[in-house]
Z-matrix of the N, CA and C atoms (Angstrom, degrees):
N
C 1 1.436
C 2 1.467 1 111.52
N 3 1.300 2 114.01 1 143.07
C 4 1.551 3 119.77 2 -174.70
C 5 1.580 4 106.39 3 -73.63
N 6 1.320 5 113.92 4 153.65
C 7 1.473 6 122.67 5 174.15
C 8 1.513 7 106.76 6 -64.19
N 9 1.225 8 121.82 7 -33.77
C 10 1.550 9 119.31 8 179.94
C 11 1.442 10 111.83 9 -70.77
N 12 1.343 11 119.33 10 -35.76
C 13 1.505 12 123.96 11 176.56
C 14 1.580 13 104.87 12 -65.61
N 15 1.244 14 118.90 13 -41.11
C 16 1.551 15 121.05 14 178.42
C 17 1.506 16 106.38 15 -60.31
N 18 1.351 17 118.54 16 -43.18
C 19 1.430 18 124.71 17 -176.41
C 20 1.497 19 112.83 18 -66.40
N 21 1.323 20 117.88 19 -50.13
C 22 1.458 21 121.83 20 -169.83
C 23 1.457 22 113.87 21 -99.45
N 24 1.313 23 116.23 22 -19.41
C 25 1.534 24 118.82 23 -169.04
C 26 1.533 25 112.17 24 97.34
N 27 1.204 26 123.32 25 175.54
C 28 1.415 27 124.56 26 -169.80
C 29 1.467 28 110.27 27 -80.43
N 30 1.318 29 125.59 28 -27.50
C 31 1.473 30 127.38 29 -179.69
C 32 1.497 31 113.54 30 -130.06
N 33 1.403 32 111.12 31 148.40
C 34 1.444 33 115.32 32 171.47
C 35 1.551 34 104.28 33 -132.20
N 36 1.383 35 116.80 34 174.50
C 37 1.448 36 120.19 35 177.92
C 38 1.599 37 108.84 36 -88.50
N 39 1.303 38 106.81 37 150.52
C 40 1.462 39 116.82 38 165.37
C 41 1.543 40 109.25 39 -137.40
N 42 1.345 41 119.08 40 -178.94
C 43 1.463 42 119.52 41 -178.13
C 44 1.488 43 108.65 42 -66.25
N 45 1.360 44 121.01 43 -24.02
C 46 1.480 45 125.93 44 -173.77
C 47 1.494 46 109.97 45 -98.51
N 48 1.356 47 119.89 46 11.19
C 49 1.430 48 122.94 47 -172.75
C 50 1.454 49 119.64 48 105.63
N 51 1.271 50 120.65 49 -156.73
C 52 1.419 51 119.72 50 -178.69
C 53 1.547 52 112.19 51 -69.43
N 54 1.307 53 119.61 52 150.39
C 55 1.410 54 125.04 53 173.48
C 56 1.531 55 112.02 54 -136.94
N 57 1.355 56 116.96 55 142.70
C 58 1.470 57 114.73 56 -179.20
C 59 1.573 58 109.09 57 -76.37
N 60 1.341 59 111.89 58 138.79
C 61 1.414 60 117.32 59 -179.07
C 62 1.558 61 108.87 60 -65.48
N 63 1.354 62 114.49 61 -36.17
C 64 1.477 63 120.00 62 -177.36
C 65 1.642 64 110.29 63 -55.00
N 66 1.328 65 116.71 64 -21.75
C 67 1.505 66 122.33 65 -176.86
C 68 1.548 67 113.40 66 -70.96
N 69 1.401 68 116.54 67 -17.36
C 70 1.340 69 118.80 68 -175.39
C 71 1.553 70 112.79 69 -129.93
N 72 1.268 71 116.12 70 16.07
C 73 1.460 72 117.50 71 176.06
C 74 1.545 73 107.33 72 -132.32
N 75 1.464 74 113.25 73 160.49
C 76 1.366 75 119.93 74 -173.38
C 77 1.502 76 112.54 75 141.98
N 78 1.338 77 118.29 76 -178.04
C 79 1.505 78 123.10 77 -174.06
C 80 1.595 79 104.19 78 -63.41
N 81 1.334 80 110.33 79 137.48
C 82 1.490 81 118.00 80 175.86
C 83 1.508 82 112.20 81 80.47
N 84 1.302 83 117.06 82 1.19
C 85 1.606 84 116.41 83 -177.88
C 86 1.472 85 106.42 84 -106.72
N 87 1.362 86 114.26 85 161.66
C 88 1.392 87 126.83 86 179.56
C 89 1.500 88 111.79 87 -128.95
N 90 1.291 89 118.20 88 129.52
C 91 1.556 90 124.18 89 179.84
C 92 1.514 91 106.90 90 -118.75
N 93 1.411 92 111.18 91 130.01
C 94 1.421 93 117.14 92 170.23
C 95 1.476 94 111.16 93 -105.35
N 96 1.422 95 116.29 94 139.90
C 97 1.465 96 120.30 95 173.19
C 98 1.565 97 101.23 96 -106.60
N 99 1.362 98 112.41 97 127.14
C 100 1.463 99 122.75 98 -177.10
C 101 1.451 100 109.96 99 -112.23
N 102 1.349 101 122.78 100 91.94
C 103 1.467 102 124.52 101 174.04
C 104 1.550 103 110.70 102 -80.48
N 105 1.294 104 116.22 103 121.86
C 106 1.392 105 120.21 104 -167.59
C 107 1.670 106 108.30 105 -167.20
N 108 1.334 107 111.98 106 162.39
C 109 1.515 108 117.61 107 178.52
C 110 1.519 109 108.06 108 -149.14
N 111 1.308 110 115.08 109 154.11
C 112 1.492 111 122.69 110 179.34
C 113 1.538 112 108.87 111 -66.72
N 114 1.302 113 119.12 112 -34.33
C 115 1.535 114 121.41 113 -174.42
C 116 1.549 115 113.35 114 -72.69
N 117 1.385 116 115.41 115 -11.86
C 118 1.429 117 119.99 116 -169.46
C 119 1.663 118 113.74 117 -95.07
N 120 1.360 119 110.91 118 109.31
C 121 1.487 120 108.30 119 -175.50
C 122 1.526 121 116.79 120 -59.88
N 123 1.252 122 128.47 121 -28.93
C 124 1.391 123 124.69 122 178.56
C 125 1.603 124 110.02 123 -71.98
N 126 1.357 125 111.33 124 -32.45
C 127 1.458 126 119.22 125 175.18
C 128 1.510 127 112.41 126 -59.27
N 129 1.437 128 111.76 127 -51.89
C 130 1.402 129 119.48 128 179.80
C 131 1.505 130 111.54 129 -57.67
N 132 1.323 131 117.31 130 -31.59
C 133 1.465 132 117.74 131 177.57
C 134 1.440 133 114.03 132 -80.87
N 135 1.438 134 122.75 133 -30.10
C 136 1.410 135 118.99 134 177.12
C 137 1.437 136 117.44 135 -81.89
N 138 1.393 137 116.82 136 -25.26
C 139 1.499 138 120.50 137 -169.63
C 140 1.576 139 107.30 138 -60.03
N 141 1.358 140 118.41 139 -47.09
C 142 1.489 141 112.66 140 -177.81
C 143 1.508 142 113.10 141 -63.02
N 144 1.352 143 118.99 142 -32.62
C 145 1.381 144 121.80 143 172.16
C 146 1.507 145 115.46 144 -58.87
N 147 1.341 146 114.42 145 -43.59
C 148 1.485 147 126.51 146 179.05
C 149 1.612 148 104.71 147 -62.94
N 150 1.225 149 118.91 148 -47.87
C 151 1.532 150 125.28 149 -178.17
C 152 1.553 151 104.63 150 -54.68
N 153 1.313 152 116.14 151 -53.05
C 154 1.499 153 117.31 152 -176.99
C 155 1.485 154 111.26 153 -62.62
N 156 1.287 155 116.13 154 -41.93
C 157 1.533 156 122.51 155 179.20
C 158 1.590 157 107.63 156 -55.92
N 159 1.324 158 110.63 157 -56.69
C 160 1.440 159 118.11 158 -177.23
C 161 1.509 160 113.67 159 -58.40
N 162 1.229 161 117.17 160 -41.39
C 163 1.589 162 116.97 161 176.55
C 164 1.539 163 109.63 162 -68.32
N 165 1.320 164 118.60 163 -35.34
C 166 1.507 165 117.57 164 -179.62
C 167 1.573 166 107.95 165 -71.97
N 168 1.300 167 120.16 166 -37.54
C 169 1.449 168 119.14 167 -174.90
C 170 1.520 169 106.04 168 -72.83
N 171 1.334 170 120.12 169 -40.10
C 172 1.517 171 126.07 170 -179.42
C 173 1.620 172 109.00 171 -62.95
N 174 1.315 173 110.98 172 -40.59
C 175 1.559 174 119.41 173 -178.65
C 176 1.505 175 108.58 174 -64.61
N 177 1.343 176 116.55 175 -34.39
C 178 1.421 177 124.18 176 -178.93
C 179 1.628 178 112.56 177 -78.22
N 180 1.348 179 114.20 178 4.51
C 181 1.495 180 123.57 179 175.53
C 182 1.502 181 115.16 180 76.07
N 183 1.296 182 118.76 181 16.99
C 184 1.443 183 121.01 182 179.55
C 185 1.514 184 108.74 183 -84.64
N 186 1.408 185 114.11 184 142.28
C 187 1.463 186 125.83 185 -174.80
C 188 1.492 187 103.95 186 -79.80
N 189 1.325 188 119.92 187 97.19
C 190 1.374 189 129.63 188 -174.62
C 191 1.500 190 121.34 189 -144.78
N 192 1.239 191 120.37 190 127.24
C 193 1.385 192 120.50 191 176.22
C 194 1.573 193 114.77 192 -138.14
N 195 1.268 194 115.16 193 147.83
C 196 1.537 195 119.57 194 -178.87
C 197 1.456 196 108.49 195 -112.54
N 198 1.343 197 119.23 196 139.18
C 199 1.410 198 118.75 197 167.85
C 200 1.604 199 107.31 198 -117.36
N 201 1.336 200 114.30 199 132.00
C 202 1.490 201 120.91 200 179.61
C 203 1.509 202 105.90 201 -85.56
N 204 1.344 203 110.18 202 124.32
C 205 1.565 204 117.84 203 172.49
C 206 1.579 205 104.35 204 -106.22
N 207 1.323 206 113.14 205 108.64
C 208 1.531 207 117.51 206 -168.31
C 209 1.546 208 109.08 207 -89.57
N 210 1.382 209 109.82 208 137.84
C 211 1.464 210 120.06 209 175.96
C 212 1.524 211 106.52 210 -108.55
N 213 1.308 212 121.04 211 15.90
C 214 1.425 213 125.85 212 -174.90
C 215 1.556 214 102.76 213 -67.52
N 216 1.421 215 110.67 214 163.08
C 217 1.460 216 116.86 215 -173.94
C 218 1.540 217 115.99 216 -96.08
N 219 1.356 218 110.67 217 -11.30
C 220 1.504 219 115.93 218 174.20
C 221 1.496 220 111.33 219 -155.51
N 222 1.312 221 114.90 220 165.78
C 223 1.518 222 120.74 221 -175.14
C 224 1.579 223 110.39 222 -64.03
N 225 1.192 224 117.80 223 -36.40
C 226 1.522 225 120.55 224 -178.61
C 227 1.577 226 109.17 225 -63.72
N 228 1.336 227 117.68 226 -41.94
C 229 1.454 228 120.68 227 178.58
C 230 1.600 229 109.14 228 -68.99
N 231 1.302 230 118.29 229 -42.79
C 232 1.431 231 123.43 230 174.82
C 233 1.554 232 110.56 231 -56.17
N 234 1.266 233 117.82 232 -50.60
C 235 1.458 234 122.78 233 -174.87
C 236 1.487 235 112.06 234 -62.18
N 237 1.438 236 115.89 235 -42.10
C 238 1.343 237 121.61 236 178.92
C 239 1.523 238 117.48 237 -67.08
N 240 1.390 239 115.14 238 -34.87
C 241 1.377 240 124.77 239 174.18
C 242 1.427 241 114.73 240 -70.61
N 243 1.314 242 116.50 241 -46.99
C 244 1.445 243 125.01 242 -178.67
C 245 1.493 244 110.67 243 -63.31
N 246 1.327 245 126.57 244 -23.93
C 247 1.406 246 129.59 245 -179.87
C 248 1.570 247 106.01 246 -67.74
N 249 1.257 248 119.57 247 -24.95
C 250 1.562 249 124.59 248 176.94
C 251 1.477 250 111.18 249 -75.19
N 252 1.368 251 117.62 250 -13.01
C 253 1.539 252 117.47 251 -171.21
C 254 1.572 253 108.25 252 -107.37
N 255 1.375 254 110.62 253 141.30
C 256 1.548 255 112.14 254 179.01
C 257 1.513 256 109.29 255 -91.58
N 258 1.293 257 121.26 256 8.05
C 259 1.545 258 121.60 257 -175.83
C 260 1.499 259 111.99 258 -104.41
N 261 1.418 260 113.90 259 -159.28
C 262 1.443 261 119.53 260 177.09
C 263 1.542 262 112.84 261 -95.09
N 264 1.381 263 116.86 262 176.72
C 265 1.432 264 122.24 263 174.65
C 266 1.470 265 110.84 264 -146.71
N 267 1.299 266 115.48 265 143.21
C 268 1.465 267 126.00 266 162.78
C 269 1.533 268 105.22 267 -54.21
N 270 1.340 269 120.25 268 133.05
C 271 1.516 270 116.83 269 171.82
C 272 1.449 271 114.49 270 -55.87
N 273 1.304 272 122.54 271 127.14
C 274 1.418 273 124.19 272 -178.89
C 275 1.427 274 119.75 273 -48.71
N 276 1.392 275 113.87 274 -35.98
C 277 1.434 276 120.30 275 179.51
C 278 1.532 277 118.12 276 -66.37
N 279 1.400 278 111.27 277 -17.05
C 280 1.420 279 115.24 278 -178.41
C 281 1.517 280 113.20 279 -83.81
N 282 1.354 281 118.53 280 62.29
C 283 1.449 282 123.86 281 -172.95
C 284 1.614 283 108.85 282 -64.22
N 285 1.282 284 119.09 283 -34.31
C 286 1.430 285 124.94 284 178.33
C 287 1.599 286 110.67 285 -57.97
N 288 1.359 287 115.46 286 -45.69
C 289 1.508 288 122.02 287 -178.64
C 290 1.568 289 103.01 288 -67.57
N 291 1.320 290 122.25 289 -45.10
C 292 1.345 291 121.70 290 -178.62
C 293 1.571 292 116.64 291 -58.47
N 294 1.283 293 110.84 292 -42.43
C 295 1.492 294 120.84 293 175.59
C 296 1.539 295 109.67 294 -61.58
N 297 1.325 296 116.09 295 -48.37
C 298 1.503 297 124.71 296 176.84
C 299 1.499 298 109.19 297 -53.18
N 300 1.295 299 117.61 298 -54.32
C 301 1.496 300 125.72 299 -178.68
C 302 1.535 301 107.58 300 -60.33
N 303 1.295 302 122.37 301 -45.76
C 304 1.429 303 124.29 302 -174.50
C 305 1.537 304 107.89 303 -66.93
N 306 1.319 305 119.53 304 -35.22
C 307 1.550 306 124.88 305 178.75
C 308 1.503 307 105.83 306 -71.27
N 309 1.293 308 116.59 307 -46.26
C 310 1.504 309 120.46 308 -171.33
C 311 1.596 310 108.49 309 -61.32
N 312 1.332 311 115.51 310 -43.97
C 313 1.454 312 118.82 311 179.66
C 314 1.502 313 115.36 312 -95.28
N 315 1.306 314 120.09 313 6.72
C 316 1.478 315 120.13 314 170.20
C 317 1.534 316 107.25 315 71.40
N 318 1.288 317 122.19 316 34.61
C 319 1.470 318 118.77 317 178.46
C 320 1.530 319 110.82 318 -75.43
N 321 1.268 320 115.16 319 121.25
C 322 1.401 321 123.69 320 -177.74
C 323 1.575 322 114.54 321 -114.45
N 324 1.308 323 113.92 322 -11.10
C 325 1.473 324 120.91 323 178.81
C 326 1.541 325 108.87 324 -157.66
N 327 1.280 326 114.32 325 165.94
C 328 1.494 327 119.12 326 176.77
C 329 1.459 328 109.09 327 -128.26
N 330 1.408 329 122.60 328 152.59
C 331 1.485 330 122.02 329 -4.37
C 332 1.537 331 116.90 330 -71.13
N 333 1.307 332 112.92 331 141.89
C 334 1.487 333 117.59 332 170.57
C 335 1.533 334 106.11 333 -130.55
N 336 1.418 335 107.88 334 133.93
C 337 1.579 336 113.56 335 179.91
C 338 1.532 337 105.23 336 -125.31
N 339 1.266 338 112.13 337 113.78
C 340 1.486 339 121.88 338 176.09
C 341 1.485 340 108.05 339 -101.44
N 342 1.434 341 116.55 340 129.85
C 343 1.457 342 118.76 341 176.65
C 344 1.563 343 111.38 342 -109.32
N 345 1.358 344 119.55 343 123.22
C 346 1.468 345 129.36 344 -171.71
C 347 1.511 346 107.99 345 -109.96
N 348 1.337 347 112.86 346 147.49
C 349 1.356 348 120.84 347 158.48
C 350 1.537 349 117.15 348 -64.03
N 351 1.331 350 115.57 349 118.53
C 352 1.481 351 118.59 350 -168.24
C 353 1.509 352 113.75 351 -68.96
N 354 1.277 353 115.82 352 -0.61
C 355 1.536 354 118.44 353 178.43
C 356 1.432 355 114.30 354 -108.78
N 357 1.387 356 113.95 355 -51.08
C 358 1.575 357 123.47 356 -178.74
C 359 1.492 358 110.07 357 -85.80
N 360 1.296 359 119.59 358 -26.84
C 361 1.476 360 119.49 359 -170.94
C 362 1.615 361 113.65 360 83.13
N 363 1.324 362 113.32 361 -2.47
C 364 1.494 363 121.23 362 179.36
C 365 1.574 364 108.39 363 -61.75
N 366 1.367 365 112.78 364 142.57
C 367 1.400 366 117.63 365 179.13
C 368 1.565 367 107.27 366 -75.17
N 369 1.355 368 116.33 367 127.37
C 370 1.417 369 120.79 368 169.64
C 371 1.489 370 115.13 369 -86.33
N 372 1.383 371 115.29 370 -41.16
C 373 1.400 372 122.90 371 165.57
C 374 1.512 373 112.17 372 -150.77
N 375 1.286 374 118.56 373 140.60
C 376 1.316 375 124.42 374 175.53
C 377 1.564 376 116.65 375 -89.67
N 378 1.360 377 110.43 376 -5.35
C 379 1.528 378 122.55 377 178.95
C 380 1.447 379 115.65 378 -121.08
N 381 1.406 380 114.45 379 51.47
C 382 1.368 381 119.53 380 -176.60
C 383 1.621 382 112.42 381 -62.94
N 384 1.280 383 112.29 382 -30.95
C 385 1.442 384 116.45 383 178.80
C 386 1.604 385 114.05 384 -54.36
N 387 1.373 386 113.69 385 -50.34
C 388 1.480 387 119.37 386 175.26
C 389 1.482 388 114.47 387 -60.71
N 390 1.302 389 116.71 388 -38.01
C 391 1.454 390 124.54 389 -177.92
C 392 1.547 391 107.60 390 -65.16
N 393 1.447 392 117.38 391 -45.35
C 394 1.404 393 122.22 392 178.10
C 395 1.559 394 113.47 393 -62.75
N 396 1.284 395 115.08 394 -39.46
C 397 1.417 396 121.13 395 -177.73
C 398 1.562 397 111.87 396 -73.12
N 399 1.301 398 118.97 397 -35.30
C 400 1.453 399 123.95 398 170.82
C 401 1.446 400 118.29 399 -72.64
N 402 1.380 401 116.21 400 -26.74
C 403 1.456 402 126.97 401 -167.61
C 404 1.545 403 108.43 402 -138.00
N 405 1.356 404 117.40 403 64.02
C 406 1.581 405 120.02 404 -172.75
C 407 1.531 406 108.78 405 -68.74
N 408 1.249 407 121.45 406 -19.43
C 409 1.546 408 115.21 407 177.13
C 410 1.588 409 115.91 408 -91.77
N 411 1.343 410 108.26 409 -3.98
C 412 1.527 411 112.31 410 174.31
C 413 1.560 412 114.03 411 79.56
N 414 1.349 413 110.94 412 20.81
C 415 1.524 414 112.82 413 -173.38
C 416 1.619 415 111.42 414 -67.30
N 417 1.279 416 119.53 415 -19.34
C 418 1.488 417 120.84 416 178.59
C 419 1.585 418 109.25 417 -112.94
N 420 1.250 419 114.56 418 12.32
C 421 1.486 420 117.89 419 -176.29
C 422 1.544 421 103.32 420 -68.47
N 423 1.384 422 112.80 421 145.90
C 424 1.428 423 137.59 422 2.31
C 425 1.500 424 119.65 423 -86.70
N 426 1.343 425 122.71 424 15.19
C 427 1.428 426 126.03 425 171.89
C 428 1.518 427 110.85 426 74.49
N 429 1.252 428 118.12 427 33.50
C 430 1.469 429 116.93 428 174.62
C 431 1.455 430 115.38 429 -60.86
N 432 1.334 431 118.63 430 134.46
C 433 1.489 432 123.04 431 -176.03
C 434 1.586 433 110.76 432 -68.16
């Protein structure tokens, strides 16, 4: 089993319902964890930039997926915010997994964008937000040190 499946569980949400995590992880793939919330002004500013970046990187044929890890206060806020995102999401009701991931990656504020190796689950960068802001076309993606 993939390290990413171990991390996120076997399924996450997409616009079309549940999707297997194994479908977007593995050798040569990159997975971003996007810790964010609708109520957070810096998140509301960064999300459109991340959407543009995501679409550009995907259009370039890179094996890349993002999973939204919500800090919203209720399901309705989560659902409204998730509609603005073209990627996947950890199910909102899985608060235990959200806390586990926040702890594992030392998330102390949002937005936080962690970029992982899609096979090993190793952190490529813990500061994906700065990388995306400095490199909006993804020319240097996935920002390996």
